C-alpha positions in Angstrom: 16.5 31.2 -21.3 14.8 29.1 -18.7 16.7 28.2 -15.6 17.5 24.4 -15.3 16.6 22.7 -12.1 19.0 19.9 -11.0 17.3 17.1 -9.1 19.8 14.3 -9.6 20.7 12.8 -6.2 17.9 14.6 -4.4 15.3 12.4 -2.7 12.0 12.0 -4.5 9.1 13.9 -2.7 6.1 11.9 -1.7 2.9 12.3 -3.7 0.0 13.4 -1.5 -3.1 11.6 -2.9 -6.8 11.8 -2.2 -7.9 8.3 -2.7 -10.9 7.7 -4.9 -13.8 6.4 -2.8 -15.0 3.0 -4.1 -18.6 4.3 -4.0 -17.7 6.9 -6.6 -16.3 4.3 -9.1 -18.3 2.2 -11.5 -17.5 -1.5 -11.4 -15.5 -1.2 -14.6 -13.4 1.7 -13.2 -12.7 -0.1 -10.0 -11.7 -3.3 -11.9 -9.5 -1.1 -14.2 -7.5 0.3 -11.3 -7.2 -3.1 -9.7 -6.1 -4.8 -13.0 -3.8 -1.9 -13.9 -2.0 -2.3 -10.5 -1.8 -6.0 -11.0 -0.3 -5.6 -14.4 2.2 -3.0 -13.3 3.6 -5.3 -10.6 3.7 -8.3 -12.9 5.5 -6.4 -15.6 8.1 -5.0 -13.2 8.7 -8.4 -11.5 8.9 -10.2 -14.9 11.4 -7.6 -16.2 13.6 -7.6 -13.1 13.5 -11.4 -12.5 13.9 -12.1 -16.2 10.9 -14.5 -16.1 7.9 -14.7 -18.4 4.7 -13.4 -16.8 3.2 -16.9 -17.0 6.0 -18.1 -14.6 4.8 -15.7 -11.9 2.2 -16.3 -9.2 -0.1 -13.4 -8.3 -2.0 -13.4 -4.9 -3.5 -11.1 -2.4 -1.3 -9.6 0.3 -1.0 -11.7 3.5 -0.1 -9.1 6.2 2.0 -11.3 8.4 3.9 -13.3 5.7 4.4 -10.5 3.2 4.7 -7.3 5.2 6.0 -8.6 8.6 2.8 -7.2 10.1 2.1 -7.7 13.8 -0.8 -10.1 13.3 -2.1 -12.6 10.7 -5.1 -10.3 10.2 -5.1 -6.5 9.6 -6.8 -5.8 12.9 -4.8 -3.9 15.6 -4.9 -0.9 17.9 -3.2 2.5 17.4 -0.5 3.4 19.9 -0.7 5.5 23.0 0.1 8.8 21.2 -2.3 10.8 18.9 -1.4 13.3 16.1 1.7 11.4 15.0 2.7 8.9 12.3 3.2 5.4 13.7 4.6 2.4 11.9 2.2 -0.3 10.8 4.9 -2.4 9.1 8.6 -2.1 8.3 11.2 -4.4 6.9 13.0 -5.5 3.7 11.0 -7.2 1.0 11.9 -10.8 0.5 14.1 -12.0 -2.4 12.0 -12.7 -5.6 8.9 -11.1 -4.1 7.2 -7.9 -5.3 4.3 -6.2 -3.5 2.0 -3.6 -5.2 -0.5 -1.6 -3.1 -3.3 0.2 -4.8 -5.8 1.0 -2.1 -7.0 0.8 1.4 -10.1 -0.3 3.3 -10.8 1.1 6.8 -13.1 -1.1 8.8 -13.0 1.0 12.0 -16.2 2.3 13.5 -14.9 5.8 13.9 -12.2 8.0 12.3 -9.1 7.0 14.1 -6.5 7.2 11.3 -6.4 10.0 8.7 -3.4 9.2 6.4 -1.3 6.2 5.2 2.3 6.9 4.2 4.3 4.4 2.2 8.1 4.7 2.1 10.2 2.5 -0.2 14.0 2.4 -0.3 14.2 5.5 2.0 11.9 7.6 -0.1 8.3 8.5 0.7 6.3 7.2 -2.4 2.8 8.1 -1.4 0.8 9.8 1.4 -2.9 8.7 1.1 -5.5 10.9 2.7 -8.4 8.9 4.1 -10.8 11.6 5.2 -12.9 11.6 2.0 -13.6 7.9 2.4 -15.7 8.5 5.5 -19.3 8.6 4.5 -22.3 9.7 6.5 -24.2 6.6 5.2 -21.8 4.1 6.9 -20.7 0.9 5.2 -17.2 -0.1 4.1 -14.7 2.8 3.6 -12.6 1.7 0.6 -10.4 4.0 -1.5 -8.3 3.3 -4.6 -5.2 5.2 -5.6 -4.9 6.2 -9.3 -1.3 4.8 -9.2 0.1 1.7 -7.6 3.0 1.8 -5.1 5.4 -1.1 -5.8 7.8 -2.5 -3.2 10.4 -4.5 -5.2 12.5 -7.4 -3.9 15.2 -6.6 -1.4 14.0 -3.0 -0.8 13.4 -1.6 2.6 9.9 -0.3 3.3 7.9 1.4 6.0 4.1 1.7 6.0 2.8 4.3 8.6 -0.5 5.6 9.6 -1.3 9.1 11.0 -3.1 8.5 14.3 -6.0 10.8 15.3 -7.2 8.8 18.3 -4.7 7.0 20.5 -5.3 3.4 21.8 -8.2 2.8 19.4 -9.0 0.1 16.8 -7.3 0.5 13.5 -8.4 -2.3 11.2 -6.7 -0.8 8.0 -6.6 -3.3 5.2 -4.0 -2.6 2.4 -5.4 -3.6 -1.0 -2.8 -5.1 -3.3 -1.0 -8.0 -4.7 2.1 -10.1 -4.2 4.0 -11.4 -7.3 6.5 -14.2 -6.9 8.0 -16.9 -9.1 6.0 -20.2 -9.3 7.5 -22.8 -7.0 8.5 -20.5 -4.2 7.7 -22.2 -0.9 5.3 -20.2 1.1 5.2 -20.7 4.9 1.9 -21.7 6.4 
């Protein structure tokens, strides 16, 4: 008889994921990942808010408004220490707001960050490796995850990056969506 493993009450382990480089996806595959992520966030928000999907607004993530990011743009510097995770964003998701993150775009000129870690509700949900996005041909370094990470309303979250080069540019754009009820007042 097989031994039963009890996991109830134990924290969920983070999934370490190699992102799929955008260059390796056909237009249809990239759209499928993006649309699948959008649909997953809309369905969860509709179910939990008890609203029809047609009553929900879907928009791109605004780093300052939606994730309490340091700046209104995604551009910032890494901290003074290398070879550590440092926080990009941390907080509690607003009431009636859901965020789904399905990918990343690194606009830096050199490899300054090697991983992105997303923690939701005290549990690491994903660790995304960025190294395979760095191409010798240059151009945008964009990667898609095969699964979306959803930050539900009123849940704590922390998004961190693993810094390779201290005090260097780290323009890391998180690709994803915000889903909210129509009529919610957005601050300018």
